[in-house]
N, C-alpha and C positions, 0 to 999 in steps of 0.2 A: 578410573578411566583417564586417558590422556586429554589434555586441554586441546580444544579445537579453535583455530584462528582463521579468520577470513580477511581477505584484502579487497577493498572496494575496487570495482571495475569501472566506476564512473560516478557521476553526481547528477542529481535531479534538480532542475531549475524550475521553479513555479512562482506564481504571484503571491503565495502565502509565506510571509516572512517570519511567522511564529505559529505555534500550534493553535493557539486560541483563534477561533473563527474559521479554521480549516474544515472542509467537509470531512465527515468521519468515515465515508466509504466512497468509492468511485462513482456510484450511482447518484450520490448527493452532490458530486462535483461535475455533473453533466454539463458539457460545454466549456469547461475550464481547459484552457490550452497551456501547454508547458513543453519544455524540452528535456531530453535525457541525453546528457553528454557522456559518451563512452570514451574512456581514456584511449589515446591513439594506439597503444600497444595491444588493445583488444578489438580494434576496428575490423580486422579480418573476420572475426567471429560474427559480424553482422551480415555476412554474405547470405543472401536469399531471405532475409527477414522481411523485406518489403512485400513478400507474397502473402503475408498474414495481415488481416484487418485489425486484430487485437493481439496484445502481448501481455505477459505476466511479469510484473516487476517485483523483485525481492530486494528488500532494502533494510538498512539499520535505522531504528528509531533513535536518532542521535540526541533528541531532547528528553528521552525517557529517564525517569527518576528510578529510584531503587525498586526492584521487583517486589511485587506483593502477590501472595497466592489467593487472596480474596480482594475483590475490588468492585466498586459500583460503576457500571457502565453508563455511557452517555444517555441511553434511551430507557433507563430504569432508575429506580431509587432504592433498590435492594442489592446488597453485595452478592456476587456470584464468584465461583471458582474461576481463576485466571484462564483456564483452558476451556471455559464455557463462554468467554467473552473475547473481544478483540482489542483490549486495552494495550497501549504501548509499553506499559510497565510490567514486563514479562521476565522470566528467568533468562531468556535469550531474546532481546528486544528486536525481533525480526518482523518486518511488515510485508504484506503481500497486497498488490493491487492489479486488477485487470484493467488496462487502458486501451483506448483506440489508437492505433498507429496511423497517423495522417500521412507522413512522408519521412524520408530519410535523406540527409545530406552529409555524406562522408561518415563521420562518427557522431553526428547529431540526429537524434530521433525526435520528430515533432509528434506530440501525442495530445490526446484530448480525453476529457472525463477523468480528471485527476483529483486525488485527495491527499497529496503529499506536500510537506513543508519544503520550502526552498533550501537547497544545500544538503539535502538528505543523501548519504552515501548509498550508492547502488551496489548490491552484492551479486545479482544475477538477472538475466532476462531469459524467459522461456516463451515459445509461441503458444498462444491460446488456441486450442483445438476443441470445439464443442463436443465432438465424439469422445474425447479423452476426459474433458474437464466438467461437463455438465451432468448433473445427477437429478433425478426426480426425488427430491427430499420429501419425506412424509412428515417429519417433525422438525421444528425450529426452536424447541425449548422455550425459555423465558421470553424470547423475542416474539412469540405468537401474539401476545397482547400489546406489543410495542412497535411492530414492524411498520405500522402506518406513520410513525414519526420520522422514518428514514429520509424521505425526500428533502426535509428541511433541517436535518440534524447536522450541527457543526460542533467542533471542539469548543468546550467552554473553559478550557484552561485547567481542569482538575488534575491532569496527569503531569503537569510541568511545574 
């Protein structure tokens, strides 16, 4: 298969200067304010985004180390397959976060509830639509016994 390449459309600015100490999910970053700078050549693509309360950010884990198919996630002490966890050390180090859109000023999006390291390259933005994106999940795998740890879970540096 042919190689796939992506070009960043912007950069995420946050108070987290390194992975260690960063919340591991947006829900753990509740109240954290940040900005998403969309490069000027993509500004027209932001038209009408202010009508959404939440947006989905797709980004490149730029601090990611070599990919591993088995890894021990933050909220467990047992290795799991990479596709059963949300580790940044993936074959394609792509992250996804749903954040609250506070306001927009030209090409700068002001967001809240963030779990992303400062300087992270932005790959794409999509509107969050509950009717499209929310599912009534019946099972959450290994997280069933650990989901209670989420509100206070931060990166401990193990993946950098």
